[in-house]
KEKE-3310 file (N, C-alpha, C; in steps of 0.2 Angstrom, whole numbers, plus 5000, padded with zeros to 4 digits):
npx = (5005:5002:5006:4999:5002:4990:4981:4979:4962:4956:4952:4955:4941:4944:4953:4946:4936:4945:4952:4941:4937:4947:4940:4929:4920:4926:4921:4914:4921:4912:4899:4904:4906:4894:4888:4892:4891:4889:4892:4904:4917:4924:4940:4942:4932:4939:4951:4947:4940:4950:4954:4956:4956:4951:4947:4934:4928:4927:4916:4907:4905:4900:4887:4887:4888:4878:4877:4881:4879:4886:4887:4902:4905:4906:4897:4897:4884:4884:4877:4874:4889:4892:4883:4887:4901:4897:4892:4903:4912:4904:4900:4886)
npy = (4993:5011:5027:5041:5060:5074:5085:5098:5096:5089:5074:5058:5047:5034:5033:5039:5028:5019:5022:5026:5017:5021:5032:5027:5021:5010:4996:4989:4975:4965:4968:4965:4950:4947:4949:4939:4928:4913:4900:4897:4890:4884:4885:4896:4905:4910:4914:4925:4933:4936:4927:4913:4896:4889:4896:4899:4885:4884:4893:4887:4874:4879:4884:4897:4900:4896:4881:4871:4856:4842:4827:4826:4838:4856:4869:4886:4899:4916:4926:4922:4920:4934:4940:4932:4938:4951:4952:4945:4956:4967:4977:4985)
npz = (5000:4995:5002:4999:4998:5002:5002:5016:5022:5014:5010:5002:4995:4998:5010:5018:5021:5025:5036:5046:5057:5066:5072:5080:5094:5106:5109:5122:5132:5137:5130:5117:5121:5121:5110:5101:5089:5089:5100:5116:5119:5133:5135:5124:5130:5140:5136:5129:5139:5148:5159:5170:5164:5175:5183:5175:5175:5189:5192:5183:5189:5204:5199:5194:5178:5168:5157:5141:5139:5126:5125:5132:5129:5132:5131:5130:5131:5123:5130:5141:5146:5146:5156:5168:5170:5168:5181:5189:5188:5195:5185:5178)
capx = (4999:5006:5003:5000:5000:4984:4982:4973:4955:4954:4953:4951:4936:4946:4956:4939:4936:4951:4953:4936:4940:4950:4936:4925:4920:4927:4914:4916:4921:4904:4895:4907:4903:4885:4886:4895:4887:4890:4893:4909:4921:4928:4945:4940:4930:4945:4954:4943:4939:4957:4953:4960:4951:4950:4940:4927:4927:4924:4911:4902:4904:4896:4881:4887:4888:4875:4883:4875:4883:4883:4891:4907:4908:4905:4897:4893:4880:4887:4874:4874:4895:4891:4880:4892:4907:4896:4891:4909:4915:4901:4898:4880)
capy = (5000:5016:5032:5050:5068:5077:5095:5098:5098:5085:5066:5055:5043:5027:5033:5039:5021:5014:5026:5026:5014:5026:5037:5023:5021:5005:4991:4986:4966:4962:4970:4963:4944:4946:4951:4933:4923:4907:4898:4897:4885:4884:4889:4902:4911:4911:4918:4931:4937:4936:4925:4906:4890:4885:4901:4897:4878:4884:4897:4880:4870:4882:4884:4903:4901:4891:4877:4868:4848:4838:4821:4827:4844:4861:4875:4893:4904:4922:4929:4919:4922:4940:4940:4931:4943:4956:4949:4946:4962:4971:4981:4984)
capz = (5001:4994:5005:4995:5003:5001:5004:5023:5021:5010:5011:4996:5001:5000:5015:5023:5023:5028:5043:5049:5064:5074:5075:5083:5101:5107:5109:5130:5132:5140:5124:5113:5121:5121:5102:5098:5086:5092:5109:5116:5123:5138:5133:5121:5134:5147:5134:5128:5145:5154:5167:5170:5163:5180:5185:5170:5177:5195:5191:5180:5194:5206:5195:5193:5175:5164:5150:5137:5136:5121:5128:5135:5126:5135:5127:5136:5127:5125:5135:5149:5149:5147:5162:5172:5169:5173:5189:5192:5188:5196:5180:5176)
cpx = (5004:5003:5003:5000:4993:4983:4975:4968:4952:4956:4950:4946:4939:4949:4950:4937:4940:4953:4947:4936:4942:4945:4929:4925:4923:4923:4917:4917:4915:4901:4898:4907:4898:4884:4888:4891:4885:4892:4901:4912:4924:4935:4943:4936:4934:4949:4952:4943:4944:4954:4956:4953:4948:4945:4934:4924:4924:4916:4904:4899:4898:4890:4881:4886:4885:4879:4877:4882:4881:4887:4897:4909:4903:4904:4894:4889:4883:4883:4872:4883:4895:4887:4885:4899:4906:4894:4899:4913:4913:4900:4892:4877)
cpy = (5005:5024:5038:5055:5068:5083:5095:5098:5094:5076:5063:5049:5036:5027:5035:5032:5017:5016:5026:5023:5018:5032:5034:5022:5013:5001:4989:4977:4964:4963:4965:4952:4941:4946:4943:4929:4917:4905:4897:4892:4888:4890:4896:4908:4913:4915:4924:4936:4938:4934:4917:4901:4888:4889:4900:4889:4879:4888:4890:4876:4873:4884:4893:4904:4895:4888:4873:4860:4846:4833:4825:4835:4847:4865:4880:4899:4910:4928:4928:4920:4932:4942:4939:4935:4948:4956:4950:4953:4968:4977:4979:4986)
cpz = (5001:4997:5001:5000:5000:5004:5012:5021:5017:5011:5005:4998:5000:5006:5020:5025:5026:5034:5047:5055:5069:5075:5079:5089:5102:5110:5118:5127:5132:5134:5119:5114:5121:5115:5098:5094:5089:5099:5110:5120:5129:5139:5131:5126:5139:5142:5134:5134:5149:5159:5165:5167:5167:5183:5181:5175:5185:5193:5186:5186:5201:5206:5194:5186:5171:5158:5147:5136:5132:5122:5133:5133:5129:5129:5132:5130:5128:5129:5141:5151:5150:5153:5167:5172:5172:5180:5194:5192:5191:5191:5178:5169)
residu = (MET:ARG:ILE:ARG:ALA:VAL:ARG:VAL:GLY:THR:LEU:PRO:SER:GLU:CYS:SER:VAL:GLN:TYR:SER:TRP:ILE:MET:GLU:LYS:PRO:GLN:PRO:LEU:ILE:GLU:ARG:ILE:ALA:ALA:ASN:LYS:GLY:PRO:PHE:GLU:VAL:LYS:GLU:LEU:ALA:THR:ILE:SER:ARG:VAL:SER:VAL:ARG:SER:VAL:TYR:ASN:ALA:ILE:GLU:ASN:ASP:HIS:LEU:PRO:VAL:TYR:ARG:ILE:GLY:SER:VAL:ILE:ARG:ILE:ASP:PRO:VAL:ASP:ALA:ALA:ALA:TRP:LEU:SER:ALA:ARG:SER:GLY:ILE:ARG)
# end
């Protein structure tokens, strides 16, 4: 990609599209997790939320985090994951 100089006050249309993300407000973690399209695996949720895998399993064992089990596979609904993180962090 080549960068070319432009006059102050003018921006080529392709630049405004490429750099529009800079102006957007970052979406909070809990909202991003709730908006996820599919269920999470335990390790995936732990990585995204920056908690240990053991913390996720403890929440599951103590019935703080509802899960779906298909055989030995555990899946976590994004809305439930967001609610658990919200309760854990005190953010409402």
